[in-house]
N, C-alpha and C positions, 0 to 999 in steps of 0.2 A: 888422531890415531895414537895408539899406545906406543911406548918406547919399543925399540927394536928387540931388546932383550926379553920383552914380554910376549913377543910374537912367535917364539919357538921354544921348545924345551931343550935345554943344553944336552941332556942325555935322553934319547928317545924312549918314551914309555906310552902305555895306553892310558888315555884320559877318560875320566868319567863324564866329561862334557858331551852332551848330546843335543840333538836339535830336531826341528820339524820344518818342512817346507810349507810356505803359506802362499797366499795370493800376492805375487810379485814381492815376496819377502821370505825371511827365514827367522825362526825363533831358535835361540840357543839357551840351554839350561846348564849353568855351572854350579859348583858346590855352594856358592854364596849369592849369585845373582842370576836373574833371568833377563834376557835381552831380546827385543823384537825389532828388526830393521826391515823397513818396507821401502821399495823404490816407488815413489809417488809418480803420478802421470806426468809431472813436469820434470822428472828425472832426478830430483833431489831425494836424499835419504831421510826418512823419518825414523827416529830412534825412540824406543821406550825401554827403560831399564828399571828393574825392581829388585829389591832384596828378596832372597828366598829364605823361607822358614821350612825346613824339612820336617816331614811327619814324625820321623823318629826322634827329632829334637823336642817336639812338643809331647809326644807320647812314645816313650822308649819301647813299650811292648810291641808297637806296630812296626818296629825295626827288626824284629826277630825273624830269622829265616823261616819260610813257609807260612808266615803270617803277613809279612811286609808286601808280598807280591800283589795281592788284590788291592791293597790301599795305595801302593805306588802306581799301579796301573790306572786306578780311578783318578788319582791326582794328575797323572800325565795327560789323561783325556781332558780333564777340566782345563789345564794349562793350554793344551792344544786348541781346544774349541774357543777359549777366550782370545788367544792370539790370532786365530783364523778370523774371528768376527772383527777384531781390531784391524787386521790387514784389509778385510773386505770393505771397511768403512771408507777407504780412500778411493774406491772404485764403484760408486753408485750406479745403478742401472740407468740407462738413458730414459729419462722421463721429461715431459714438458713442464710438469709441476711436481714439487716434492709431495710424496705420499703422506696423507694425514695419519696421525697415530690412531690406532683402533681404540674402541671403547675399553677393551680389555687392557691395553697398554696404558691408557690414561688412568684406569682404576688401580692398576699395579703401582703406577708412579705416585698416586695420591696415598695409597696404603703403605707402601714400603719405602718410598723415596727412590730417586733415580739410580743410586748405587746398588741398593738391594734388588731393585727391579732388574737391573742388568745381570746381577748374580743369579736371579731366578731364571732368566732366559739361558744363561750359560749352563746351569744345572739341567734345565729341561732339554737342551741340545745334547748334553752328554748322555742323559737317560735315553733319549730317542735314538742316539747313535748306537748305544749298547744294545738296545732292543732290536734295532735293524740288523746289526751284525749277528746277534743270537738267532734271530728268525731265519736269516738268509743262510748262514753257515752251519747252524746246529739243528734247528727244528725243521727247516724245509727238507733237508736230506732224509731225515727220519720219516717225515710225512710222505715223501715220494716213494721211499722204499716200502712203507706200509701199504701204499696204494698199489704198488706192483704185487705185493703179497696177497692182495685180495683176488687177483686174477691168476697168479702163478704161485703155487705152494713153494715156500722157501725154507730150507733147513736153517737153523739158527746161525750156523757158521757162515752160510752164504749171505744171509740177511745182514750180518755184521760187516762182512767184506763189501757188499754192495753199498751199504750205507757210507762206509769210509771212502769208497771210490767216488760216490756222488758228492761228498763234501769237498774232496780235492778238485773235482771238475768244476763245481760251482765257484770255488775260491779262485781258481786259475782263470776261469772265464770272466769273472768280475774284474780281475786285475787287467786282463787284456782289453776288455771293453773300455775301462777307464783310461787306459794309456792311449786310446785312439781319439779321445775327445781333445779338441784343440786347447781349451783352457786348462784342463787337467795336465796336458802334456807340458805346459809351461811350469806348472807347479812341480812336476816331476823333474824338470830341468833344475829348478831350485833345490830339489832333493839331491840331485847329483852334486850341486855346488856345496851343499852342506857336508856330504860325505867326503868330498875332495879336500875341503878345508880341514876337517878333523884329521884325515890321513896325513896331510902336509905337516900339521903340528906334531902328530905322533911320530913322524919320521925325523923330527928334530930340525926341520927346515924353516927359515923365515917365511912368514905368511905374506907372500907376494902373489900377484895374479899369475905370473909365469910358473912359480913353484906349485901353486895349487892346481893349475890347469894340467900339469903332468901327472897328477895322482889318479889312481883308479876311482871309479864312481861307485863300485860295489863295496859295502862295508859290512863286516860280520855282525855288528851290533845294531843293525837296522830294525826298525819296527816291522818291516815286511817279513823279515826272518822270524820275528817274535810271533806274528800272527800265523805264519805257516806252522811253527812248532806247536802253537795252540791247537791247530787242526790235527796235527799228527798225534799229540798227546791225548786229545779227546777220542781219536780213533782207537788208540791202544787201550786206554782206560775203559772205554765202553765195551770193547771187545772182550776184555778180561771179565768185566762185571756181568755182561750178558752170557758169558760162557758158564758162569756159576748160577746165575739167576735167569731162567728162561722167561723173558718178558715178550709176549707177542702183541699185546695191545699197544697200538701206536701212541696213544696219549700217555700211557704209563711210561713208555720209553722216553717220550719228550720230557716228562717230569723228572725222570732219573738223570737225563742229560743236563737239565737245569741245576739239579742238586750237585752234580759233579763239577759244574763250571768253576766255582771258587777254587777247588782243588786243582783243576787243570791249569788255571792262571797262575797259581802259586808254584806248581811244579815247573811250568814253562819259564817263569821269572828266574827261578834259581838255576835252571838249566842254561839260560842265556847268560847269566852272570858267570857261570862256570866256564863255558866255552869262549866267552868274550875275554876272560882273564888270561888264557893261555893260547899259545900258538904252537901246535904240534900236529902230527898226522891224524890223531883222533879228532881234535877240534876242527881241523880242516875238512874232514869227512862229514862231521856233524853240521857244519855251517854251509856246506856246498849247495844243498837244495835251496836254502834261503837266498844265497848269493845269486843262484841261477834265476830265481823269481824276480830279482831286482832288475833284470833285463827289461821288465815291463813297468817298473816303478821309479827308475832313475834314468835320466837322459843327460847327454853332455850339455853343460851350461855354457852361456856366452860369458864374456869377460865382465859385463855389468852385473851378472848374477853372482859371479865369483867375488866381486867387490862387496856385495851384500853379505855373503857368507863370511868373508874375512872380518868385516866390521862387526857383525853380530858375535862372532867367536871372540874377538879381541875384547869386547865389552864385558864378557863374563869371566875372563881370566882372573884368578885370584891373585892378590898381591903377593902371597907367600908362594915361592917357587915350589912346585911339586904337590901342592895341596889338592890338586885336581887328579892326582894319579889314581888309576883304577884299582 
C-alpha cells in the first residue's frame, strides 16, 4: 500500500482520476497509469498496472475541444472492454472440460499472433457495443415512432417529442432491468465503491475503509450521467434539425441521427467537463438527472469491495502531488 501522504490530497480538489466497475473488480485511470484490481475467487487481489499514453500526447490535434470527445470516448470504451475481459478471465463458466478454441480463433492466432488476436477481439467487442447502444437508444426509438406514424398522422413537432420520450423510456427501462440482475447488481456495488473512493480522496481524507464507506455513492462525473446527457443532447439537436428540415421518411431520419452522433458525443463530452469542474447552483441543476439515474447503476458496496477501490485508486496516483487535479 502506498504511503499515507499519497492516499489523500492535502487540499481538497476534484481529481481527473476516474474508473469503471468490473466483474469483482475495479479499473482506475490516472494521468499516468491504468490499474485493474480484481478480487479472485480465493479472496486474493490480482493487480494489473500499465503506463498510460494519452491520445493528445501522441496526436495533439485530437486533444482540441470538440474534437477530443469522440476519440476519448472510443479510447475509454476500449480500455473498459479490455479490463472487463481481463476481470472475467478469473471467473470461467462452470464446465466439465475447457472449451476448445474455434477454427476462427485458431486462424486469428496463426495469422496475427496471440496479442494481436486479443486486440482484434477487444476492437470487435467495442464496435459491437457501440452498434448495440446506437440501435437500442437512437435507431429503435426512431423506428418505433415511424411505425406509429404509419397508423396515426403525426405533425413534425409531435413526432420529435414522441421520439425523445421513447428514447428516455428505453434508456431508463434498460438501466432498471440491468439493476435487477444478480451479477450486474454486484458490478453496480463495485461501481458504488469506485465513486465513494474518489469522493473520499476529493474531500482530502485518508483512503481508509471507514472514510470511504461514509461517502455518497452518486458522483456527478459518472458514465451514467454522460450517457444520459448523450440522450438529452441527441433529443435537442434532432428536434432543432427536424424543425428546419422536415424529414418524414424513417430511414432518412435514422441516417441523419447517425450523422449527428459524433457531434452529440463531442458536445456531451465538453458539457460534462464543464459541469464536472465547477460546483454551483447551475452545475448542481445540470447534474441532478444523472445523479438520480445512479440510483439504478450504483449500490452500497461491502468492505471487501471498498478495499478493491482503494487499492486500484492508490496504484494510479501520480508521484507529483496535484498532477491529477481536474
